[in-house]
C-alpha positions as a Markdown table, in Angstrom:
| # | Residue | x | y | z |
|---|---|---|---|---|
| 1 | Met | 0.0 | 0.0 | 0.0 |
| 2 | Asp | 2.7 | 2.4 | -1.2 |
| 3 | Gly | 2.4 | 6.0 | -0.1 |
| 4 | Leu | -0.4 | 5.4 | 2.4 |
| 5 | Ala | 1.7 | 4.6 | 5.5 |
| 6 | Ser | 2.3 | 8.2 | 6.6 |
| 7 | Glu | -1.1 | 9.4 | 5.5 |
| 8 | Thr | -3.1 | 6.8 | 7.4 |
| 9 | Gly | -1.0 | 6.0 | 10.5 |
| 10 | Met | -0.3 | 2.5 | 9.3 |
| 11 | Val | 1.5 | 0.4 | 11.8 |
| 12 | Arg | 1.9 | -2.9 | 9.8 |
| 13 | Ile | 0.3 | -5.1 | 7.2 |
| 14 | Tyr | -0.1 | -8.8 | 7.4 |
| 15 | Ala | -0.8 | -11.1 | 4.4 |
| 16 | Tyr | -2.5 | -14.4 | 5.3 |
| 17 | Gly | -4.8 | -17.0 | 3.9 |
| 18 | Ser | -4.7 | -19.5 | 1.1 |
| 19 | Arg | -2.4 | -17.5 | -1.2 |
| 20 | Ile | 0.1 | -17.2 | 1.6 |
| 21 | Arg | -0.2 | -20.8 | 2.7 |
| 22 | Gly | 0.3 | -21.9 | -0.9 |
| 23 | Asp | -3.0 | -23.8 | -1.2 |
| 24 | Gly | -5.0 | -21.2 | -3.1 |
| 25 | Asp | -6.2 | -21.5 | -6.6 |
| 26 | Pro | -6.0 | -18.9 | -9.4 |
| 27 | Gly | -9.3 | -17.4 | -8.2 |
| 28 | Ser | -8.3 | -17.1 | -4.6 |
| 29 | Asp | -8.2 | -13.6 | -3.1 |
| 30 | Leu | -5.2 | -12.2 | -1.2 |
| 31 | Asp | -6.2 | -11.5 | 2.4 |
| 32 | Leu | -4.6 | -8.5 | 4.2 |
| 33 | Leu | -5.0 | -7.2 | 7.7 |
| 34 | Val | -4.0 | -3.5 | 7.9 |
| 35 | Glu | -3.2 | -2.3 | 11.4 |
| 36 | Leu | -3.5 | 1.5 | 12.0 |
| 37 | Arg | -2.6 | 3.6 | 15.0 |
| 38 | His | -6.2 | 4.9 | 14.9 |
| 39 | Val | -8.9 | 3.9 | 12.4 |
| 40 | Thr | -10.7 | 6.8 | 10.8 |
| 41 | Thr | -13.3 | 6.8 | 8.1 |
| 42 | Thr | -10.9 | 8.6 | 5.8 |
| 43 | Ala | -8.0 | 6.3 | 6.4 |
| 44 | Arg | -10.2 | 3.2 | 5.9 |
| 45 | Arg | -11.6 | 4.5 | 2.7 |
| 46 | Arg | -8.1 | 5.4 | 1.3 |
| 47 | Ile | -6.8 | 1.9 | 2.1 |
| 48 | Leu | -9.9 | 0.1 | 0.6 |
| 49 | Asp | -9.7 | 2.3 | -2.5 |
| 50 | Arg | -6.0 | 1.5 | -3.0 |
| 51 | Ala | -6.7 | -2.2 | -2.5 |
| 52 | Trp | -9.4 | -2.1 | -5.2 |
| 53 | Glu | -7.0 | -0.4 | -7.6 |
| 54 | Leu | -4.3 | -3.0 | -6.9 |
| 55 | Ser | -6.9 | -5.7 | -7.4 |
| 56 | Leu | -7.6 | -4.4 | -10.9 |
| 57 | Glu | -3.9 | -4.1 | -11.6 |
| 58 | Glu | -2.9 | -7.6 | -10.4 |
| 59 | Gly | -6.0 | -9.5 | -11.7 |
| 60 | Tyr | -7.1 | -10.9 | -8.3 |
| 61 | Val | -9.2 | -9.6 | -5.5 |
| 62 | Ile | -7.4 | -8.2 | -2.5 |
| 63 | Ser | -9.6 | -8.5 | 0.6 |
| 64 | Val | -8.6 | -6.0 | 3.3 |
| 65 | Thr | -9.5 | -5.8 | 7.0 |
| 66 | Val | -8.6 | -2.5 | 8.7 |
| 67 | Val | -8.1 | -2.6 | 12.5 |
| 68 | Ser | -6.7 | -0.3 | 15.1 |
| 69 | Gln | -3.4 | -1.2 | 16.8 |
| 70 | Glu | -5.2 | -1.2 | 20.2 |
| 71 | Ala | -7.9 | -3.6 | 19.0 |
| 72 | Phe | -5.4 | -6.0 | 17.4 |
| 73 | Glu | -2.9 | -6.0 | 20.3 |
| 74 | Ser | -5.0 | -5.7 | 23.4 |
| 75 | Gly | -8.7 | -5.4 | 22.7 |
| 76 | Pro | -11.2 | -8.3 | 22.4 |
| 77 | Leu | -10.1 | -8.8 | 18.8 |
| 78 | Ser | -6.6 | -9.7 | 20.1 |
| 79 | Val | -7.8 | -12.9 | 21.6 |
| 80 | Ser | -10.1 | -14.0 | 18.8 |
| 81 | Leu | -9.5 | -17.0 | 16.6 |
| 82 | Tyr | -9.2 | -14.6 | 13.6 |
| 83 | Ala | -6.3 | -12.7 | 15.2 |
| 84 | Glu | -4.7 | -15.9 | 16.3 |
| 85 | Asn | -4.9 | -17.2 | 12.8 |
| 86 | Val | -3.4 | -14.0 | 11.3 |
| 87 | Arg | -0.5 | -14.1 | 13.7 |
| 88 | Arg | 0.1 | -17.8 | 13.2 |
| 89 | Glu | 0.0 | -18.1 | 9.4 |
| 90 | Gly | 0.4 | -14.5 | 8.4 |
| 91 | Ile | 3.5 | -12.8 | 7.0 |
| 92 | Glu | 4.2 | -9.2 | 8.0 |
| 93 | Ile | 4.7 | -7.5 | 4.7 |
| 94 | Ala | 5.0 | -3.9 | 5.9 |
| 95 | Ala | 5.8 | -2.2 | 9.1 |
């Protein structure tokens, strides 16, 4: 998500899911979790818009979940199976 880090307060991005595990098919999406210092409507929209543009350029869907740093590290989300899965199988692709 080039160019968005400073504009959105991006902390890190994790890629996870079937494409990362290597068991996806050509129609599989690329799953990303984008962690921000604070989630705002503007930041979320800019990230989702950029993901859509990249999807069109790359020829596959990029599915993005935008979360706050607090939620992912210490909120209820932090102890969810979803967060556990992202941490276990995900690859940090930007920080």
